[in-house]
N, C-alpha and C positions, 0 to 999 in steps of 0.2 A: 498815684491813681489807685482806686479801690481794687483789691485783689479779686480775681474771678474764682479761684479755687479756695474754698474756705471749709476745711474739714471740721472746724469748730462749730459750724452751723448745726451739724447733726448732733453733736454733744449737747448744745443748747436746746435743741428741739426735744431730745429725750428728757433732759432735765425738767423743762417746763411741763411736759406731759404728765409727770408724776409728782411734781412739787406740791407741798402742803396737801398730801392725801388726794391728789388728782384734782385739786380745786382750780387748776389753771389749764386743764387739758383741752378745754374748748376756747381758750383765749386766742385772740388774733396775734400771731407772732411775726415780727419783721426783723430784718437784719440791716439796720441803718448804715453800717460801715460799707456794705456792698454798694451803696449809692454814693457816699461821700466819705473821704478820709477824715479821720479824727472823730467820727461819731461812735456811738455805743455799738457793741457787737450784737446784742440781742435786746429786743423790747417787746414785751407782751402786754396786751390790754384785754381785760375781761369786760363782759357786757355790763357789769355793775360799775364800771369806771375805774376799778383798781388797776394799777400798772406795775410792771416789774422791769427793772433795768438790769442787764447782765453784762459784765465785762469779763472776757475770757483771756487767759494767757497761759502759755506753756512755761513752767518754771524750770530753768536750766540748773543743773548741779554746779556749774561753774560758768564764768563769763565766757561767752562765745561758743558754747557747746553745740548749738544748732548749726552754726556756720562751720564749725570744725567737723561735724559729722558729714556734711555735704561735701567737704573738701577731701576728707580722708577715706571714708568708707568705700567709695568706688574704686580706690586703688588697691585695697587689700587683696581682692581676689587675684590680682596679677601675680601675687606671691603665693597665696594659698593653693592655687590651681596647678602649680608646678609639682607634679608628683615625684620628680626626681629629688625633691627636698625632704621627702618622708624618710624617717629612720625606723626600721622595724623594731617594734617592742616599746617605743616611747611616744609620748604625746608632748609636743612642743607648743607651748603657748607663749607667743611673743607679743610684747606690748610696746607700742610706739608712743612717746610722750605727746599729749594733746598740744595742739598749736604748732606742731612741726611743719604742717602744710599750710597754715593760715596765711592768706593773702600772698602766697608764693606764686610766681609765674609757673606755667605748665612745665617748662624745662627744669625748674628747680624741683618740682614735685616728682618728675620722672627720675631725676638724679637721686632723690631720697629713696624712692622705690628700688631703683637699681642697686643702691648701696646696701639696703637691707637684704635684698635678694642675694647679692654676692656674699654678704657676711654669713648668711645661713648656709649657702653652698659650701663655703670654706670651713665653717666651724660646727656644722650640725652634728658631726660624729664625736665631738669633744666637749659638748655642752654638759656641765655637771647636772646631776639629778637635784631637784629641789629648786629653790629660788636663787637667782643670780642676776647681776647687772653687768653690762658690757658696753664699751664704747664702740660705736660704728662710725667710721670715717666716710663722710660725704664729700666727693671730689668730682672734678670734671665739669663744674658749672662755669661757663664763660664769664669772665669779669668778676668772679667771686673767689675768695680764698677757701681752701679746704676747711671743713669744720666737722665736729663730732656731735652725734646725738646719742643719748643713752638708751639702750634697749634693756627692758626688764623681761626676764624669761622665767617661766615656771615649767619644769620638766618632770613628768611622772611616767611610771611604767604602765603600758597598756598592752593587751594581747593583739596580735596581728601585725599588719603592715605599718602601723604607726599613724599618728595624726599631726596636723599642723594647723594652728589657728593664729591669725594676726589680728590684734585688737588695739584699742586706744587705752592709754593710761592717764588718769588725771594727775596733774602736778600742781600742788598748792591749793589753798582754800580761799576761793573768792566768792563764796556763797553770799556773804553779807552785801557785797557789791551787786550781786544779781538781784537781791531783794530791793535794794535802794533804787536801782535802775528801773525795775518793774513798777514799783510804787510811783515813782516820778512820772512814768509814762502813762500808766493806766488809771490812777486815781483821778486826775483832772477830767478825763472823759466820763468816768462813772458818776462823780459827784455833781457834775453840771446837769445831769439828766434829771428832769422833773419826773419823779416816779414815787409810787407809794412805798416801794421797797427797792433797795439797791444791793446787788449781789456781786461780789468779786469771786470769780471761779478760777481756780488754779489747777491746771492740768499737770499731773505727775506721770512721768514716763520712766523713771529710773528707780530700781529697787533700793539703791543706797541713798536715795534722797528721802528721808523720813518726813512724814507730815508734821511730826512734832517739831522738827528743826525749822520747817517753813514757818509754822505758827510762831515759834519763839523769836525768829528773826524779824517777823512783822511786828510783834509786840514790843520789841526793843526800840522800834522806830516811831512809836505813836507820838512822841513829843516832836519829832522832826516832821512828821506828816499828820498834822491835826485833822486833816480831812478824812482820816480813817474813821473818825467818829460819825461821819455821814454815810458810812457803809454799814448796812444792817446785818449782813451775814457774809461769812467767808466759807466757801465750799471747796473741797478738793475733789477733782474728777480723776479717778485712777484709770490710766491707760497704759499700764506696764505690759509690753508685748509678751512676756513670759506667761502671764495669766490671761490677758485679753487677746485672744487669737483672732477675733473677728472685729470688723469695723464697728459693730453695734454692741460690743462688750464694754461697758463702762460701770464703774462703781462710784457713787456720789456720797461724800461724807460732809456733814456740817460740823465745823470746828468752833468751839466756844470755850473759853476758860482753860485752854490747853489740852482739850480732849474732844473726841468726836461724840456728839450728842444725838445725831440722827443720821440715817443713811438709807439709800435705796439703790438697788442693783439691777442692771440690765444685762441680759445675755442675748446676743444676736438681735438686738433691738427690742426685746420683750422684757417687761418688768417681771422679775422673778422673786425679789425679796425686798423688804423694807423694815425699818425700825423707827418708830416714833415715840419719843419720850421714854426710851429704854425698853419698850415692848417690841420684840422682834416678831415678824410674821412672814411666812412664805406666801407669795402671791400665786 
């Protein structure tokens, strides 16, 4: 069924309002996939009959990142909020391998959290400064043998009572698979749309996922996905939380020939800067 909560609608709305030097700001904008699954994400039509089809997707840094976040992140505070684990004068950053919680039953996830918590309680005073890896035994799961997960730790000196952060760590490079899966899913929807111009919009949320890498992986697959020739433009929508603190903070970049050739930026939903044909301007 069509999804009711679609944060990409706001991104598409901002994009259309400033696209081609505001030439589409008065266009009628609809969101066809709100009505029917498998339809385009955004469709704009101007009074002169010109049309714009937009297909949006969040680009994951590795296969399953979004699902992994939803499974892992809610459990980390159960460890971080235990102040008895703090060690005065040091900052412990502990990384759990991604996928450790994926598709696991609640009792398995609870066992993993309990194992990591117990490991920290026992070992926190003897963790070496710098980077290190440690085996953490997960046990007590009914019907399953004990197993180990690898914890990666970064420990540095800090003043005061100490700090503890628990985060995820990517293991392996599956980005090529991410791009193939994305193109296979999104291109058919986009190219079937009868429009004057078709745009593939790639939302980027991770600092370590460089736009250059996204573009390169797409270009490698043009022979496999010939329908890429029917896509007129590929835009990157920057939504990295460290820089974009509000819902209406988005940076849009048009990529062509391996480099950005045009951009426009929004802060809190207001257009603040743009660059067209290499000429930058503050709005």
